[in-house]
N, C-alpha and C positions, 0 to 999 in steps of 0.2 A: 502702774506697772510694778510688779513685785520683784523681789531680788533674784528669783530663779530666771525670770525673763531677762533681766539685766545681764546676769551672768552668761546666759545662753547667747545673747546678742554679742557680748564682749568676745566670747570664744569664737563665734562665726566671724566676726571682724578680724581677729587674730589669725585664724586659719586663712582667711582671704588675703591678709597682709603678707603672711608667709608665702603663699602661692604667687602673689604679685612681686614680692622682693626677689624671688629666685629667677624671675623672667630675665633679670639683667645679666645673668651668667650664661644664658644660651647663645652661642655665637655661631653655631653650625647646624646643619641638617642632622648630622650624627648625634649631636648633643640633644637636639629637639626631640627626635624620634626615639633614640635608644639610650639617652643619658650617657653617651659615649661608651656604652657597653662596659661601664665600670661600677655597676651597682653591686655593692658588697652584700653579705649575708643579712645584716641587720636591716638595712633599707628594703632589701627584697622581701624579707619576712614581714615587715610592717606593711609594705604595700600590698602583698598578697593577702594578708589577714584583713586589711581594710577594704580590699576589693570584694572579699566575701562577707564581711561584716558591715553591710551597708543599711540604709534605711529600710529597704525592702525586706532584706533578711531578718532585721530586728522585728519588724511588724509581723512577718510570717512566723517566726520562732515564738514570739510572745502569743500569738493567736493560736498556734498549735498547742502551746503549753496550757492555754485556757481550755482548749477542746479535749486533749488527750492526756494532760498531766505529765508525769515524768517520762513517759514514752516519747515525748517530743524531744528529748535529749538525743535520740537517734539521729536527728537531722544535723546537729553540729558535729556529731561523730563521723557522719558520711562525708561532710565537708573536710574534716580533718584527714580522713583516710584518703580522699580524693587529692588533697594537696600533697600529702606524703607520697602517694603514688606518682604524682606529677614531678615532684622534686627528685625521687629516686630513679625514675625510668625515663621520662620524656625530656626533662630539662637538659640533660647532658647531650642527648642525641640532638636536640633542637639547636644547641650552641655549636655542635660539630658541623651541622649543615649550613649554619650561618644564615638562616632564613630571617627575613625581616618581618614576616607576617605568616599567619597560618595559610593564607591563600598562596603566598609564594613558596611555603614548604610543600603544599600539595602540587604546585606547579612544577617545582624542581624534581619531586619524587614520582608523580603520577602523570605528568603531562598537562598541557594547557586546558584541556576540556574539564578535567577534575579540579584544576585550579579555579576555573570560572564557577563551577558548581559550589566549591567551598566558599568563594567570595559571595556568591548570591545567598547561600545558606546563612552565612554569618551576617550578612546585611539584614536578612529577615529577623534573625534571632536578636541582633542588637536593637532593632526597632521595637521589638517586644520588651526587651530588658529595659531600654531607656524609658518607654512608656510607664513601666512598673516603677522605675526609680523616681520619676517626676511625680507620679501619683503619690507615692509613699512619702516623699519630701513634703508635698503639699499637705497631707494629713498631719505630719509632724509640726509643720510651721503654722498651720491654720490657727491653733489656739494662741499663738504668740502674736500673730498679726490678724486679728479677727476682722478688722475693718477692710482688709483687702479682699477682693474677689478671688475665688480659687484660680481663675485664669490669669489674673495679674500677678498673683503670688507665684504660680508656677513660671510664668514668663520671667519674673524678677530672679528666681532662683536659678533658672537656665542661664540667664544673662550673666549672673554672678560667677557661675561655674565656667562659662565660656571665657570671660575676662581673666579668670585665674589661670585657666589651662591652655588656651589657644596660643597665647604669646610665649608661655614658658615651657610648654610641652611636657615630656615625661619628667624632667628634672623638677618642675613645679609640682607635678602630681606626687612624685616620690617624697618630696620634702613635706608637703601637706599631709601625706599619709603617716609619715613618722610621727608628726606631732599629734595627728588624730588618734594613732595607736596609743601613744603615751596617755593622752587625755582619757581614751576609753578604759585603759588599764586602771586609771585613778578613780574615774567616776563610776563605771559599771558596778564594781563591788558595793558602792553605797546603796 
């Protein structure tokens, strides 16, 4: 095992520990689901960036860079414009409606039928996103754990993520995203 693999595993264990450590602070449903609705600008920025800058995105961006060169920079620009649009137009209205999810927003604004359509549409989309994320994580971790079968590696990664997040909810996710953001800011320029 070389130094890069050891450093990578150490970072993975540290992020897992951060996610698990924050589990102890979750005492209510409001804290679990919404982080008590007290997420400041810095944690919100970190979690939004890390939501978009995930393994799937990194693989897609580097693949597009390989295929089309500098024109691939349009992809992150589109992400940036989308996040800015959300921050400037949607976020404030979302907070005013006090909606707990996209489906509840649709249900409140447009009625139960469109709330159900939104729920089903998001479920199908999340299944696709989740499959893509798991596949991309497996691609990234396979060289580090070459003796594990892809199925076992995928299952192990999913289990690790579930352990980190199911018990700690949004608080654990946000805290892990902050440290991930800081790490990415330090490591990516290298």
